[in-house]
MOPAC internal coordinates of N, CA, C and O (Angstrom, degrees):
PM7 1SCF
backbone

  N    0.0000 0     0.00 0     0.00 0    0    0    0
  C    1.4443 1     0.00 0     0.00 0    1    0    0
  C    1.5217 1   110.04 1     0.00 0    2    1    0
  O    1.2310 1   121.23 1   -22.39 1    3    2    1
  N    1.3539 1   115.26 1   157.61 1    3    2    1
  C    1.4450 1   121.39 1  -177.31 1    5    3    2
  C    1.5105 1   109.87 1  -108.25 1    6    5    3
  O    1.2310 1   120.75 1   -43.44 1    7    6    5
  N    1.3244 1   116.17 1   136.56 1    7    6    5
  C    1.4709 1   121.42 1   172.85 1    9    7    6
  C    1.5393 1   107.58 1  -108.01 1   10    9    7
  O    1.2310 1   121.21 1   -40.72 1   11   10    9
  N    1.3303 1   115.30 1   139.28 1   11   10    9
  C    1.4759 1   121.57 1  -176.99 1   13   11   10
  C    1.5197 1   109.33 1  -125.30 1   14   13   11
  O    1.2310 1   120.85 1   -43.82 1   15   14   13
  N    1.3370 1   115.97 1   136.18 1   15   14   13
  C    1.4600 1   121.83 1   176.13 1   17   15   14
  C    1.5162 1   108.46 1  -132.16 1   18   17   15
  O    1.2310 1   121.20 1   -60.74 1   19   18   17
  N    1.3358 1   115.31 1   119.26 1   19   18   17
  C    1.4481 1   121.37 1   178.44 1   21   19   18
  C    1.5308 1   111.12 1   -88.69 1   22   21   19
  O    1.2310 1   121.36 1   -26.34 1   23   22   21
  N    1.3299 1   115.00 1   153.66 1   23   22   21
  C    1.4681 1   120.85 1   174.16 1   25   23   22
  C    1.5114 1   108.23 1  -155.90 1   26   25   23
  O    1.2310 1   121.02 1   -14.25 1   27   26   25
  N    1.3456 1   115.65 1   165.75 1   27   26   25
  C    1.4519 1   120.38 1   174.65 1   29   27   26
  C    1.5014 1   114.97 1   107.15 1   30   29   27
  O    1.2310 1   120.14 1   174.70 1   31   30   29
  N    1.3356 1   117.34 1    -5.30 1   31   30   29
  C    1.4672 1   119.18 1   178.02 1   33   31   30
  C    1.4984 1   112.55 1   -71.76 1   34   33   31
  O    1.2310 1   121.01 1    -7.94 1   35   34   33
  N    1.3156 1   115.67 1   172.06 1   35   34   33
  C    1.4480 1   119.81 1   177.76 1   37   35   34
  C    1.5124 1   111.48 1   161.30 1   38   37   35
  O    1.2310 1   121.68 1    11.42 1   39   38   37
  N    1.3392 1   114.38 1  -168.58 1   39   38   37
  C    1.4663 1   121.55 1   178.30 1   41   39   38
  C    1.5336 1   109.29 1   -95.07 1   42   41   39
  O    1.2310 1   120.81 1   -50.95 1   43   42   41
  N    1.2869 1   116.06 1   129.05 1   43   42   41
  C    1.4688 1   120.92 1  -178.27 1   45   43   42
  C    1.5110 1   110.22 1  -142.25 1   46   45   43
  O    1.2310 1   120.53 1   -33.18 1   47   46   45
  N    1.3139 1   116.60 1   146.82 1   47   46   45
  C    1.4711 1   121.82 1   179.46 1   49   47   46
  C    1.5304 1   111.73 1   -75.93 1   50   49   47
  O    1.2310 1   119.51 1   -29.20 1   51   50   49
  N    1.2901 1   118.55 1   150.80 1   51   50   49
  C    1.4714 1   120.61 1   175.75 1   53   51   50
  C    1.5366 1   110.70 1   -54.74 1   54   53   51
  O    1.2310 1   121.64 1   -40.07 1   55   54   53
  N    1.3279 1   114.47 1   139.93 1   55   54   53
  C    1.4519 1   119.43 1   179.23 1   57   55   54
  C    1.5258 1   114.47 1    91.60 1   58   57   55
  O    1.2310 1   120.91 1   166.51 1   59   58   57
  N    1.2991 1   115.87 1   -13.49 1   59   58   57
  C    1.4761 1   120.30 1  -178.17 1   61   59   58
  C    1.5351 1   109.63 1   -88.34 1   62   61   59
  O    1.2310 1   121.95 1    -1.04 1   63   62   61
  N    1.3488 1   113.88 1   178.96 1   63   62   61
  C    1.4692 1   120.12 1  -177.46 1   65   63   62
  C    1.5223 1   111.30 1  -119.10 1   66   65   63
  O    1.2310 1   121.70 1   -21.52 1   67   66   65
  N    1.3267 1   114.35 1   158.48 1   67   66   65
  C    1.4643 1   121.67 1   176.68 1   69   67   66
  C    1.4975 1   108.49 1  -152.39 1   70   69   67
  O    1.2310 1   120.38 1   -34.95 1   71   70   69
  N    1.3202 1   116.87 1   145.05 1   71   70   69
  C    1.4647 1   119.74 1   176.13 1   73   71   70
  C    1.5202 1   109.89 1  -120.36 1   74   73   71
  O    1.2310 1   121.18 1   -56.50 1   75   74   73
  N    1.3181 1   115.35 1   123.50 1   75   74   73
  C    1.4609 1   122.08 1   175.98 1   77   75   74
  C    1.5101 1   109.36 1   -93.33 1   78   77   75
  O    1.2310 1   121.11 1   -35.77 1   79   78   77
  N    1.3316 1   115.48 1   144.23 1   79   78   77
  C    1.4666 1   121.60 1   176.47 1   81   79   78
  C    1.5088 1   109.37 1  -122.94 1   82   81   79
  O    1.2310 1   121.00 1   -32.01 1   83   82   81
  N    1.3310 1   115.69 1   147.99 1   83   82   81
  C    1.4422 1   121.61 1   177.52 1   85   83   82
  C    1.5199 1   107.55 1  -132.96 1   86   85   83
  O    1.2310 1   120.55 1   -74.92 1   87   86   85
  N    1.3183 1   116.55 1   105.08 1   87   86   85
  C    1.4504 1   120.95 1  -178.62 1   89   87   86
  C    1.5237 1   110.00 1   -87.99 1   90   89   87
  O    1.2310 1   121.40 1   -52.25 1   91   90   89
  N    1.3270 1   114.93 1   127.75 1   91   90   89
  C    1.4713 1   120.97 1  -178.03 1   93   91   90
  C    1.5311 1   110.22 1  -106.38 1   94   93   91
  O    1.2310 1   120.80 1   -40.82 1   95   94   93
  N    1.2988 1   116.08 1   139.18 1   95   94   93
  C    1.4552 1   121.61 1   176.23 1   97   95   94
  C    1.5151 1   108.77 1  -136.57 1   98   97   95
  O    1.2310 1   121.23 1    -5.60 1   99   98   97
  N    1.3239 1   115.25 1   174.40 1   99   98   97
  C    1.4445 1   118.79 1  -175.53 1  101   99   98
  C    1.5290 1   109.66 1    85.25 1  102  101   99
  O    1.2310 1   120.01 1    50.49 1  103  102  101
  N    1.3149 1   117.59 1  -129.51 1  103  102  101
  C    1.4571 1   121.22 1  -179.78 1  105  103  102
  C    1.5134 1   111.19 1   -87.41 1  106  105  103
  O    1.2310 1   120.51 1  -129.25 1  107  106  105
  N    1.3392 1   116.64 1    50.75 1  107  106  105
  C    1.4585 1   122.66 1  -174.82 1  109  107  106
  C    1.5258 1   111.61 1   -60.57 1  110  109  107
  O    1.2310 1   119.30 1   145.06 1  111  110  109
  N    1.3009 1   118.94 1   -34.94 1  111  110  109
  C    1.4406 1   121.23 1  -176.67 1  113  111  110
  C    1.5103 1   112.78 1   -66.01 1  114  113  111
  O    1.2310 1   119.93 1   165.06 1  115  114  113
  N    1.3251 1   117.74 1   -14.94 1  115  114  113
  C    1.4717 1   121.42 1  -179.35 1  117  115  114
  C    1.5337 1   112.81 1   -92.81 1  118  117  115
  O    1.2310 1   120.53 1  -177.25 1  119  118  117
  N    1.3445 1   116.59 1     2.75 1  119  118  117
  C    1.4822 1   119.31 1  -179.58 1  121  119  118
  C    1.5118 1   108.99 1   -69.13 1  122  121  119
  O    1.2310 1   120.12 1   -52.17 1  123  122  121
  N    1.3484 1   117.37 1   127.83 1  123  122  121
  C    1.4490 1   120.42 1   176.98 1  125  123  122
  C    1.5192 1   112.16 1  -118.01 1  126  125  123
  O    1.2310 1   120.66 1   173.51 1  127  126  125
  N    1.3257 1   116.34 1    -6.49 1  127  126  125
  C    1.4527 1   120.13 1   177.81 1  129  127  126
  C    1.5306 1   108.21 1  -147.29 1  130  129  127
  O    1.2310 1   120.79 1   -44.73 1  131  130  129
  N    1.3439 1   116.09 1   135.27 1  131  130  129
  C    1.4579 1   119.58 1   177.17 1  133  131  130
  C    1.5332 1   107.96 1  -135.45 1  134  133  131
  O    1.2310 1   120.90 1   -31.22 1  135  134  133
  N    1.3125 1   115.88 1   148.78 1  135  134  133
  C    1.4510 1   119.53 1   179.04 1  137  135  134
  C    1.5097 1   112.21 1  -150.64 1  138  137  135
  O    1.2310 1   120.94 1   -23.82 1  139  138  137
  N    1.3193 1   115.80 1   156.18 1  139  138  137
  C    1.4462 1   123.45 1   170.31 1  141  139  138
  C    1.5229 1   108.15 1  -111.56 1  142  141  139
  O    1.2310 1   121.52 1   -51.21 1  143  142  141
  N    1.3212 1   114.69 1   128.79 1  143  142  141
  C    1.4693 1   123.04 1   176.46 1  145  143  142
  C    1.5098 1   108.75 1  -118.31 1  146  145  143
  O    1.2310 1   120.25 1   -16.46 1  147  146  145
  N    1.3013 1   117.13 1   163.54 1  147  146  145
  C    1.4581 1   120.45 1   175.32 1  149  147  146
  C    1.4960 1   111.15 1  -144.98 1  150  149  147
  O    1.2310 1   121.52 1   -30.56 1  151  150  149
  N    1.3314 1   114.70 1   149.44 1  151  150  149
  C    1.4622 1   121.47 1   175.58 1  153  151  150
  C    1.5084 1   107.83 1  -123.79 1  154  153  151
  O    1.2310 1   120.62 1   -71.42 1  155  154  153
  N    1.3142 1   116.41 1   108.58 1  155  154  153
  C    1.4593 1   121.36 1   175.23 1  157  155  154
  C    1.5152 1   110.27 1   -77.54 1  158  157  155
  O    1.2310 1   119.54 1   -21.84 1  159  158  157
  N    1.3086 1   118.48 1   158.16 1  159  158  157
  C    1.4678 1   121.79 1  -179.17 1  161  159  158
  C    1.5249 1   111.02 1   -53.24 1  162  161  159
  O    1.2310 1   120.72 1   -55.00 1  163  162  161
  N    1.3187 1   116.23 1   125.00 1  163  162  161
  C    1.4661 1   120.87 1   177.01 1  165  163  162
  C    1.5192 1   115.87 1    76.41 1  166  165  163
  O    1.2310 1   120.66 1  -169.77 1  167  166  165
  N    1.3329 1   116.35 1    10.23 1  167  166  165
  C    1.4508 1   120.15 1  -177.19 1  169  167  166
  C    1.5300 1   110.88 1  -125.25 1  170  169  167
  O    1.2310 1   120.62 1    -9.87 1  171  170  169
  N    1.3062 1   116.42 1   170.13 1  171  170  169
  C    1.4743 1   120.26 1   178.69 1  173  171  170
  C    1.5199 1   110.11 1   -82.60 1  174  173  171
  O    1.2310 1   121.36 1   -13.31 1  175  174  173
  N    1.2994 1   115.00 1   166.69 1  175  174  173
  C    1.4616 1   120.32 1   177.92 1  177  175  174
  C    1.5358 1   109.31 1   -80.46 1  178  177  175
  O    1.2310 1   121.22 1   -53.58 1  179  178  177
  N    1.3323 1   115.26 1   126.42 1  179  178  177
  C    1.4706 1   121.06 1  -175.82 1  181  179  178
  C    1.5175 1   111.16 1  -124.83 1  182  181  179
  O    1.2310 1   121.10 1   -26.88 1  183  182  181
  N    1.3205 1   115.49 1   153.12 1  183  182  181
  C    1.4348 1   121.86 1   177.58 1  185  183  182
  C    1.5424 1   108.85 1   -70.84 1  186  185  183
  O    1.2310 1   120.62 1   -43.38 1  187  186  185
  N    1.3400 1   116.41 1   136.62 1  187  186  185
  C    1.4591 1   123.42 1   176.43 1  189  187  186
  C    1.5399 1   109.59 1  -104.74 1  190  189  187
  O    1.2310 1   120.95 1   129.21 1  191  190  189
  N    1.3374 1   115.79 1   -50.79 1  191  190  189
  C    1.4666 1   121.47 1  -177.53 1  193  191  190
  C    1.5033 1   108.77 1  -159.51 1  194  193  191
  O    1.2310 1   121.03 1   -28.68 1  195  194  193
  N    1.3326 1   115.64 1   151.32 1  195  194  193
  C    1.4591 1   117.63 1   174.02 1  197  195  194
  C    1.5323 1   110.08 1  -144.15 1  198  197  195
  O    1.2310 1   122.48 1   -13.93 1  199  198  197
  N    1.3310 1   112.86 1   166.07 1  199  198  197
  C    1.4819 1   120.18 1  -178.23 1  201  199  198
  C    1.4946 1   108.32 1  -141.35 1  202  201  199
  O    1.2310 1   121.29 1   -48.14 1  203  202  201
  N    1.3296 1   115.14 1   131.86 1  203  202  201
  C    1.4668 1   121.36 1   178.43 1  205  203  202
  C    1.5296 1   110.43 1   -90.79 1  206  205  203
  O    1.2310 1   121.16 1    -8.85 1  207  206  205
  N    1.3184 1   115.38 1   171.15 1  207  206  205
  C    1.4686 1   120.24 1  -178.69 1  209  207  206
  C    1.5303 1   112.48 1   -64.51 1  210  209  207
  O    1.2310 1   120.56 1   156.77 1  211  210  209
  N    1.3532 1   116.53 1   -23.23 1  211  210  209
  C    1.4699 1   118.68 1   178.82 1  213  211  210
  C    1.5385 1   112.62 1   -88.53 1  214  213  211
  O    1.2310 1   121.44 1  -175.82 1  215  214  213
  N    1.3417 1   114.84 1     4.18 1  215  214  213
  C    1.4498 1   119.32 1   177.72 1  217  215  214
  C    1.5120 1   115.23 1    92.59 1  218  217  215
  O    1.2310 1   119.96 1   172.91 1  219  218  217
  N    1.3037 1   117.68 1    -7.09 1  219  218  217
  C    1.4600 1   119.62 1   179.10 1  221  219  218
  C    1.5339 1   109.90 1   -69.36 1  222  221  219
  O    1.2310 1   121.37 1   -36.19 1  223  222  221
  N    1.3198 1   114.98 1   143.81 1  223  222  221
  C    1.4609 1   121.39 1  -175.14 1  225  223  222
  C    1.5113 1   112.18 1  -124.90 1  226  225  223
  O    1.2310 1   121.85 1   -19.20 1  227  226  225
  N    1.3302 1   114.07 1   160.80 1  227  226  225
  C    1.4542 1   121.23 1   175.10 1  229  227  226
  C    1.5259 1   107.19 1  -139.44 1  230  229  227
  O    1.2310 1   120.93 1   -37.38 1  231  230  229
  N    1.3442 1   115.82 1   142.62 1  231  230  229
  C    1.4533 1   122.15 1   176.90 1  233  231  230
  C    1.5300 1   109.49 1  -132.14 1  234  233  231
  O    1.2310 1   121.25 1   -39.42 1  235  234  233
  N    1.2978 1   115.22 1   140.58 1  235  234  233
  C    1.4401 1   118.64 1   171.61 1  237  235  234
  C    1.5307 1   108.00 1   -68.69 1  238  237  235
  O    1.2310 1   120.09 1   -30.55 1  239  238  237
  N    1.3234 1   117.43 1   149.45 1  239  238  237
  C    1.4608 1   120.29 1  -173.47 1  241  239  238
  C    1.5108 1   113.89 1   -54.89 1  242  241  239
  O    1.2310 1   119.77 1   144.16 1  243  242  241
  N    1.3074 1   118.04 1   -35.84 1  243  242  241
  C    1.4588 1   121.51 1  -173.65 1  245  243  242
  C    1.5237 1   113.27 1   -68.07 1  246  245  243
  O    1.2310 1   119.82 1   164.48 1  247  246  245
  N    1.3338 1   117.96 1   -15.52 1  247  246  245
  C    1.4654 1   119.69 1  -178.79 1  249  247  246
  C    1.5200 1   112.75 1  -117.54 1  250  249  247
  O    1.2310 1   119.64 1   177.89 1  251  250  249
  N    1.3347 1   118.28 1    -2.11 1  251  250  249
  C    1.4515 1   120.86 1  -179.95 1  253  251  250
  C    1.5168 1   111.23 1   -58.76 1  254  253  251
  O    1.2310 1   121.42 1   -46.17 1  255  254  253
  N    1.3398 1   114.90 1   133.83 1  255  254  253
  C    1.4518 1   120.05 1  -178.74 1  257  255  254
  C    1.5093 1   114.17 1    85.15 1  258  257  255
  O    1.2310 1   120.09 1   168.15 1  259  258  257
  N    1.3225 1   117.43 1   -11.85 1  259  258  257
  C    1.4739 1   121.03 1  -179.66 1  261  259  258
  C    1.5316 1   112.12 1  -114.01 1  262  261  259
  O    1.2310 1   120.38 1   143.90 1  263  262  261
  N    1.3214 1   116.87 1   -36.10 1  263  262  261
  C    1.4733 1   122.36 1  -176.27 1  265  263  262
  C    1.5278 1   109.61 1  -107.91 1  266  265  263
  O    1.2310 1   121.23 1   -31.87 1  267  266  265
  N    1.3392 1   115.25 1   148.13 1  267  266  265
  C    1.4674 1   120.82 1   177.04 1  269  267  266
  C    1.5272 1   108.05 1  -136.64 1  270  269  267
  O    1.2310 1   120.94 1   -54.94 1  271  270  269
  N    1.3414 1   115.81 1   125.06 1  271  270  269
  C    1.4556 1   121.61 1   175.78 1  273  271  270
  C    1.5197 1   109.31 1   -98.45 1  274  273  271
  O    1.2310 1   120.20 1   -39.51 1  275  274  273
  N    1.3161 1   117.22 1   140.49 1  275  274  273
  C    1.4691 1   120.17 1   178.11 1  277  275  274
  C    1.5139 1   108.96 1  -150.26 1  278  277  275
  O    1.2310 1   121.22 1   -13.74 1  279  278  277
  N    1.3239 1   115.28 1   166.26 1  279  278  277
  C    1.4534 1   120.60 1  -178.43 1  281  279  278
  C    1.5235 1   109.01 1  -138.58 1  282  281  279
  O    1.2310 1   120.96 1   -49.13 1  283  282  281
  N    1.3063 1   115.76 1   130.87 1  283  282  281
  C    1.4705 1   122.36 1   176.11 1  285  283  282
  C    1.5234 1   106.82 1  -105.80 1  286  285  283
  O    1.2310 1   120.33 1   -75.26 1  287  286  285
  N    1.3327 1   116.98 1   104.74 1  287  286  285
  C    1.4464 1   120.70 1  -176.34 1  289  287  286
  C    1.5264 1   111.73 1   -66.12 1  290  289  287
  O    1.2310 1   120.69 1   143.32 1  291  290  289
  N    1.3183 1   116.29 1   -36.68 1  291  290  289
  C    1.4646 1   119.64 1  -178.24 1  293  291  290
  C    1.5439 1   112.01 1   -65.31 1  294  293  291
  O    1.2310 1   121.17 1   147.05 1  295  294  293
  N    1.3283 1   115.36 1   -32.95 1  295  294  293
  C    1.4657 1   119.78 1  -179.34 1  297  295  294
  C    1.5119 1   112.05 1   -98.89 1  298  297  295
  O    1.2310 1   120.14 1   178.35 1  299  298  297
  N    1.3322 1   117.33 1    -1.65 1  299  298  297
  C    1.4875 1   121.05 1  -177.02 1  301  299  298
  C    1.5225 1   110.62 1    51.15 1  302  301  299
  O    1.2310 1   121.27 1  -133.04 1  303  302  301
  N    1.3063 1   115.17 1    46.96 1  303  302  301
  C    1.4630 1   120.55 1  -176.37 1  305  303  302
  C    1.5376 1   109.84 1  -131.07 1  306  305  303
  O    1.2310 1   121.17 1   -40.32 1  307  306  305
  N    1.3177 1   115.37 1   139.68 1  307  306  305
  C    1.4740 1   122.94 1   175.07 1  309  307  306
  C    1.5010 1   107.88 1  -111.69 1  310  309  307
  O    1.2310 1   120.31 1   -44.82 1  311  310  309
  N    1.3128 1   117.01 1   135.18 1  311  310  309
  C    1.4592 1   122.00 1  -175.73 1  313  311  310
  C    1.5366 1   110.56 1  -117.61 1  314  313  311
  O    1.2310 1   122.01 1   -26.02 1  315  314  313
  N    1.3089 1   113.76 1   153.98 1  315  314  313
  C    1.4625 1   120.84 1   169.01 1  317  315  314
  C    1.5232 1   107.26 1  -134.10 1  318  317  315
  O    1.2310 1   121.90 1   -74.90 1  319  318  317
  N    1.3257 1   113.97 1   105.10 1  319  318  317
  C    1.4754 1   120.12 1   175.82 1  321  319  318
  C    1.5287 1   108.11 1   -84.78 1  322  321  319
  O    1.2310 1   120.87 1   -56.79 1  323  322  321
  N    1.3144 1   115.95 1   123.21 1  323  322  321
  C    1.4830 1   120.21 1  -177.01 1  325  323  322
  C    1.5165 1   108.70 1  -119.42 1  326  325  323
  O    1.2310 1   120.77 1   -62.51 1  327  326  325
  N    1.3103 1   116.13 1   117.49 1  327  326  325
  C    1.4661 1   122.53 1   178.83 1  329  327  326
  C    1.5233 1   110.40 1  -112.58 1  330  329  327
  O    1.2310 1   121.00 1   -17.54 1  331  330  329
  N    1.2970 1   115.70 1   162.46 1  331  330  329
  C    1.4862 1   120.82 1   176.82 1  333  331  330
  C    1.5101 1   111.61 1    48.40 1  334  333  331
  O    1.2310 1   120.96 1  -129.01 1  335  334  333
  N    1.3019 1   115.76 1    50.99 1  335  334  333
  C    1.4561 1   120.13 1  -176.31 1  337  335  334
  C    1.5078 1   112.54 1   -64.38 1  338  337  335
  O    1.2310 1   121.51 1   -34.81 1  339  338  337
  N    1.3270 1   114.71 1   145.19 1  339  338  337
  C    1.4467 1   122.25 1   179.95 1  341  339  338
  C    1.5273 1   110.08 1  -120.72 1  342  341  339
  O    1.2310 1   119.64 1   -23.53 1  343  342  341
  N    1.3322 1   118.28 1   156.47 1  343  342  341
  C    1.4627 1   119.55 1   177.71 1  345  343  342
  C    1.5256 1   112.50 1   -53.95 1  346  345  343
  O    1.2310 1   120.13 1   146.89 1  347  346  345
  N    1.3299 1   117.36 1   -33.11 1  347  346  345
  C    1.4690 1   119.44 1  -178.69 1  349  347  346
  C    1.5461 1   112.92 1   -72.74 1  350  349  347
  O    1.2310 1   120.71 1   174.57 1  351  350  349
  N    1.3272 1   116.25 1    -5.43 1  351  350  349
  C    1.4665 1   119.10 1   173.79 1  353  351  350
  C    1.5186 1   110.80 1   -83.37 1  354  353  351
  O    1.2310 1   119.51 1   173.59 1  355  354  353
  N    1.3097 1   118.55 1    -6.41 1  355  354  353
  C    1.4596 1   121.84 1   179.03 1  357  355  354
  C    1.5135 1   110.80 1   -59.88 1  358  357  355
  O    1.2310 1   120.81 1   -56.19 1  359  358  357
  N    1.3261 1   116.07 1   123.81 1  359  358  357
  C    1.4646 1   120.61 1  -176.90 1  361  359  358
  C    1.5313 1   109.13 1  -176.60 1  362  361  359
  O    1.2310 1   121.55 1   -10.39 1  363  362  361
  N    1.3070 1   114.63 1   169.61 1  363  362  361
  C    1.4720 1   119.93 1   165.83 1  365  363  362
  C    1.5286 1   106.83 1   -89.68 1  366  365  363
  O    1.2310 1   120.91 1   -54.38 1  367  366  365
  N    1.3151 1   115.87 1   125.62 1  367  366  365
  C    1.4577 1   121.99 1  -177.02 1  369  367  366
  C    1.5256 1   109.83 1  -101.36 1  370  369  367
  O    1.2310 1   121.64 1   -49.82 1  371  370  369
  N    1.3414 1   114.47 1   130.18 1  371  370  369
  C    1.4485 1   121.89 1  -177.31 1  373  371  370
  C    1.5201 1   110.95 1  -117.74 1  374  373  371
  O    1.2310 1   121.33 1   -38.85 1  375  374  373
  N    1.3105 1   115.07 1   141.15 1  375  374  373
  C    1.4558 1   121.73 1   174.52 1  377  375  374
  C    1.5180 1   108.10 1   -97.37 1  378  377  375
  O    1.2310 1   120.44 1   -38.07 1  379  378  377
  N    1.3384 1   116.77 1   141.93 1  379  378  377
  C    1.4433 1   121.51 1   178.06 1  381  379  378
  C    1.5312 1   107.72 1  -134.97 1  382  381  379
  O    1.2310 1   121.37 1   -34.92 1  383  382  381
  N    1.3208 1   114.99 1   145.08 1  383  382  381
  C    1.4713 1   120.17 1   176.62 1  385  383  382
  C    1.5099 1   109.78 1  -143.80 1  386  385  383
  O    1.2310 1   122.03 1   -39.59 1  387  386  385
  N    1.3471 1   113.72 1   140.41 1  387  386  385
  C    1.4516 1   120.55 1   174.12 1  389  387  386
  C    1.5221 1   107.83 1  -109.67 1  390  389  387
  O    1.2310 1   120.66 1   -50.03 1  391  390  389
  N    1.3059 1   116.35 1   129.97 1  391  390  389
  C    1.4616 1   119.77 1  -176.99 1  393  391  390
  C    1.5274 1   110.33 1  -122.01 1  394  393  391
  O    1.2310 1   120.74 1     7.41 1  395  394  393
  N    1.2899 1   116.18 1  -172.59 1  395  394  393
  C    1.4424 1   122.86 1  -174.72 1  397  395  394
  C    1.5277 1   112.54 1   -47.46 1  398  397  395
  O    1.2310 1   120.86 1   -44.80 1  399  398  397
  N    1.3372 1   115.97 1   135.20 1  399  398  397
  C    1.4502 1   120.31 1  -178.67 1  401  399  398
  C    1.4952 1   114.21 1    81.32 1  402  401  399
  O    1.2310 1   121.00 1  -173.52 1  403  402  401
  N    1.3323 1   115.70 1     6.48 1  403  402  401
  C    1.4590 1   120.02 1   178.05 1  405  403  402
  C    1.5110 1   114.54 1    76.70 1  406  405  403
  O    1.2310 1   120.47 1  -163.17 1  407  406  405
  N    1.3221 1   116.70 1    16.83 1  407  406  405
  C    1.4655 1   120.30 1   179.72 1  409  407  406
  C    1.5212 1   109.90 1   -74.95 1  410  409  407
  O    1.2310 1   120.21 1   -50.06 1  411  410  409
  N    1.3179 1   117.21 1   129.94 1  411  410  409
  C    1.4493 1   122.83 1   179.69 1  413  411  410
  C    1.5053 1   111.43 1  -103.47 1  414  413  411
  O    1.2310 1   121.09 1   -36.31 1  415  414  413
  N    1.3372 1   115.53 1   143.69 1  415  414  413
  C    1.4679 1   121.43 1   179.62 1  417  415  414
  C    1.5203 1   109.24 1  -133.64 1  418  417  415
  O    1.2310 1   120.82 1   -37.11 1  419  418  417
  N    1.3287 1   116.04 1   142.89 1  419  418  417
  C    1.4449 1   122.80 1   177.25 1  421  419  418
  C    1.5103 1   110.19 1  -120.33 1  422  421  419
  O    1.2310 1   121.73 1   -33.69 1  423  422  421
  N    1.3481 1   114.30 1   146.31 1  423  422  421
  C    1.4477 1   119.32 1   167.77 1  425  423  422
  C    1.5097 1   109.88 1   -83.66 1  426  425  423
  O    1.2310 1   120.91 1    -1.51 1  427  426  425
  N    1.3193 1   115.86 1   178.49 1  427  426  425
  C    1.4957 1   119.67 1  -177.52 1  429  427  426
  C    1.5330 1   111.75 1   -89.98 1  430  429  427
  O    1.2310 1   120.53 1   170.00 1  431  430  429
  N    1.3114 1   116.59 1   -10.00 1  431  430  429
  C    1.4484 1   119.76 1   174.83 1  433  431  430
  C    1.5104 1   115.09 1    99.11 1  434  433  431
  O    1.2310 1   121.04 1   -25.41 1  435  434  433
  N    1.3208 1   115.63 1   154.59 1  435  434  433
  C    1.4757 1   121.56 1   175.34 1  437  435  434
  C    1.5158 1   107.12 1  -137.10 1  438  437  435
  O    1.2310 1   120.91 1   -42.16 1  439  438  437
  N    1.3224 1   115.87 1   137.84 1  439  438  437
  C    1.4705 1   121.33 1  -174.02 1  441  439  438
  C    1.5277 1   110.74 1   -87.17 1  442  441  439
  O    1.2310 1   121.02 1   -50.85 1  443  442  441
  N    1.3257 1   115.66 1   129.15 1  443  442  441
  C    1.4690 1   123.13 1   172.38 1  445  443  442
  C    1.5144 1   107.29 1  -113.93 1  446  445  443
  O    1.2310 1   120.96 1   -58.03 1  447  446  445
  N    1.3167 1   115.77 1   121.97 1  447  446  445
  C    1.4579 1   121.51 1  -179.60 1  449  447  446
  C    1.5259 1   108.25 1  -121.73 1  450  449  447
  O    1.2310 1   121.22 1   -67.20 1  451  450  449
  N    1.3476 1   115.27 1   112.80 1  451  450  449
  C    1.4496 1   120.66 1  -179.24 1  453  451  450
  C    1.5219 1   107.99 1  -102.75 1  454  453  451
  O    1.2310 1   121.18 1   -69.72 1  455  454  453
  N    1.3166 1   115.35 1   110.28 1  455  454  453
  C    1.4523 1   119.80 1  -173.67 1  457  455  454
  C    1.5212 1   109.89 1  -158.86 1  458  457  455
  O    1.2310 1   121.29 1   -32.37 1  459  458  457
  N    1.3514 1   115.14 1   147.63 1  459  458  457
  C    1.4569 1   119.98 1   176.18 1  461  459  458
  C    1.5180 1   109.79 1   -94.14 1  462  461  459
  O    1.2310 1   120.10 1   180.00 1  463  462  461

């Protein structure tokens, strides 16, 4: 099984940037799908971006052109680079990974608060 720990959240002003990291341990080498999800206050948890084992990526329309998901295999870490942040990006961000056998793992989340 894979264990995931997110970091990098915090308070940031609108228009600024932030990079989230998700460190994977355990059977990290078997991860074939990774994604970043977020849950805004009072809303459900939704997919923000994901990356497949072949490097193909997907972004929800609201973050296209502003967010970039990437994966460093050597460091077993998944990143989410967030630029031009908006107040509506405020949420708890969760890392998710699917590994061998279709087992899914979630991190505990990191809070991003975009406010002036």
